[in-house]
N, C-alpha and C positions, 0 to 999 in steps of 0.2 A: 559372122563377118560378111558384110555386103560385098558382092562381086560386081563387076562392071555391067553384067547383063541386067541387073536389077536396080542399078544406081542411075536411072535415066533422068532424074530430077535434081541431081546433085553433082558437084564436081567429082571427077573420077579419083581425085586425091583426098577426098573427104574421109576422115576416119572416125566421125562421130559415132558413138555407141561402142567403140572398140576399147579394149584394155591392152596396154602395151607394157612390157617389162624390159627395162634396159639395164644391163650389168655395167659396172664401172661408171655409174651415172654421175658421180660427184663433180667431176671436172672434165676439161678437155672435150674430146669428141663425145663422150657419154652425156655431158651436160647439154651440148648443142643438139644431140639426137633426141634426148628426152624433151627438150623445150620445143623442138619443131614438131614432134609427134603430138604434143599438146596443142600447138597452134593449129594442127590439122584436125583436131577434134577428139583425140584419144585421151582417155584417162590413163595415168602413167604410174607404174610401180618403179621405184628407184632402187636398184640393187647396188649397195655400197658396202665396202668393208667396214666403215664406221657410219652407220645410218644416222648418227647424231650430228654429223658434219656434212651439210649439203651445199655449203657455199651459196646460200640464198635461193637454191633451185626450187624448193618447196613453195616458197613465197611467190616466185615467178609463175609457176604453173597454176597455183591457186588464183592468182590475179587474172589468169586467162579464163577462169570459170570451170576449170577441169578438176576432177578428183585426183589426188596424188597421195601415194603411200610409200614412205621410205622403209626399206627392210634391210636388215643385216645380211650381207651376201659376199663372203669371200669365196670366189668361184673355185678355189682349190680345195675348199671344204664342201664336198658334195652333199653331205647330210644337211648342212646349214642352207645350201643353195636350193636343194629340193624343198626344204621347209619354207623358204622364201617364195618359191613358185606356188606351193600349196596355199600359203597365206594370201597371195594375190588373188587366187581363185575364190577363196573363202570370203574375202572382203569385197571383191568387185563382181563376182559371179561367173567370170570366165577369164581366159587368157587367150587373146586373139593374135597378139604379136609378141615375139621374143626377139630382142636384139642382143646378140652375144658380142658385146663390145669390149669387155675387160680383156686385157692382154699386156704383153710386154716382153722384153728380151734381155739377155745378158751377153754383151759384146765380148769378142775375143777371137784371136786366131784359131783356126780349126785344130791345130796341133796342141793347143793349150786348153781346150774345152774339157771340163771335168764331167764325170757321170752325173754328179749332183746338179750341176748347172744345166746340162742337157735335159735331165728329167724335170727340173723346175720349170723350164721354159715350155716344155711339152705339156705339162700339167696345167699351166696357166692359160695356154692358148688353145690347145687341141683337145686334150682330155676333157676340159671343162665344157668346151663347145659341144662335144658329143653328148655328154651325160646330161647337161642342162636341156639340150634340145630333145633328148629322149624323154625326159620327165615332162617337159612342156607339151610334147606331142601327144602323150597319153591324155592330157586334159583337152587338147585341141580336138583329138579324135572324138571324144565324148560330146563335144559341143558343135561338131560339124566341120571343123577345119580351122585354118589359121595361116599365119605367115611367119617364117623365121628368117631373120637377116643376120648373117655373120659378118663381123668386121675382120677381114683378112688383111692383106697388105700387098703392096707391089713386091715386097720381099718374098712372097709366095709365088711370084711369077717370074722373077729374075734373080740372079745370084748377086748378093751384096757381100763383098769381102769383109770378114770379121764378124759376120752375123749368121754363121752357119746354123746355129740352134734355132734362131728366130725364123730364118728362111725355111728351114725344114718344117717347123711347127705350122707356119702360115700356109705352106704348100699343102700340108695335111688338111688344114681348114678348107682350102679351095676344093680339094677332091672330096672331102667329107660332104661338102655342100652338094656336089653332084650326086653322091651316093644316097643321101637322105632324100633329095628331091625325087629321085627315081622310085625309091621305096614308098614314100609317103604321099605321092601325088594322088593315089587312089583314095586317100582319106580327106582330100581337099586341103592338104597342107603344101604350101609352096615354100621352098628353101632356096635362098639366094645369098650372095655375098657382095660386099664392096671391098675394093683393094686400093686404099689410099696411098699416095706418095707421102713425102714429109709435109706435115701440116703444122701451122703455128699453134702450139699448145704448150702448157707448162711442162709436159713430158718431153718435148723436143727442144725446149729453149736452150738447154745447156749445149747441145750439139750445134744448133743453128747459130749460137752466139759466136762460134769460131768462124772468123771471116773466110778462111780458106775453105773450110768444110761447106759453108753456106754458098760460096761462089761455085764450088764444084757441083753441089746439089742443084742449084739454079741452072747450070749448064746442062746437067743430065736430064732435067725436065725439058725434053727436047723441043716441044712445040710452043709452050707458053712461057717458059723461062721465068717462073716465079714460084714462091712457096705458097701452098694452099692455106685456106682458112677453114675452121670447123664447119661452117654452114654449107660449104661446098661438098662436104661428106654427108651431113645430116639431111640435106635435101634429097640426095640419092637414096638414102635409107627410107625416107618417107615415101618416095616413089615406089620402091620395091615392096614396101609393106602395104601399099594402098591398092584399091581396085583398079587403078590405072595400069598396074602390072599383073593383072589377073591371068595372063597367058605366059607369064615369065617365071620360069623355075629352073633351078640347076645352073644358074648363071653367076659369074663373078664379074662385076662391073669395075674396071680399072679407073680410078679417079686420080690420075697421075700426070696430068698436063702433057702427056705424050711421051713419058719416060719409056714405057714398054713398046711404043710404036716404032722406036728407032732400031 
């Protein structure tokens, strides 16, 4: 993967010649991230629980002139996920960028959280991020380096009542990002994260359709007072994956409209 020192004749955000894999790529943030990586020049592997249902994403990326490969990848199934990473390398020759986007939570008061719920949220968000990163890193080391971008959450930076399992899991992703960055920098692998606030996606539509919840959320987004849109996250992911961020590692970029600044 080209770094900023050798990319003198191109945009520092240019990802031409890179292969990126995005988990949870079918819709929402994953869809936007995959599409913007392709717009920046990357070929894209789409990790999806049902790789036959891409909501038009394969056609959109193909229309940009990029190679695209949908693969079955339920990130809680580590054997399947490792096989998806291996297939990406077999098909495209390398894996330069991994975006650990798949995630989610189970809401409920802390006094009512079950062991099964806590374990499920941890497995989906934190366990998968570590073990997919580990497997991808082995390929990246063999090819001289790469970039990993984890999708954390503002929930990993502040306490959100009723979301203790999710907050804990995403806080784990934030610190995991630091740990892996420190260990893998010597191999030319950068590891960063983004921490979005509430973004308008199909995954948040139910909560944000409640007028009182939406008004409270807008108020808590302390500086900009509006809900975000997916491209405000995907653009940051492209930056962190690109040569423009070649000296950035171990960082979590809050994309929260000022929520955590207050």
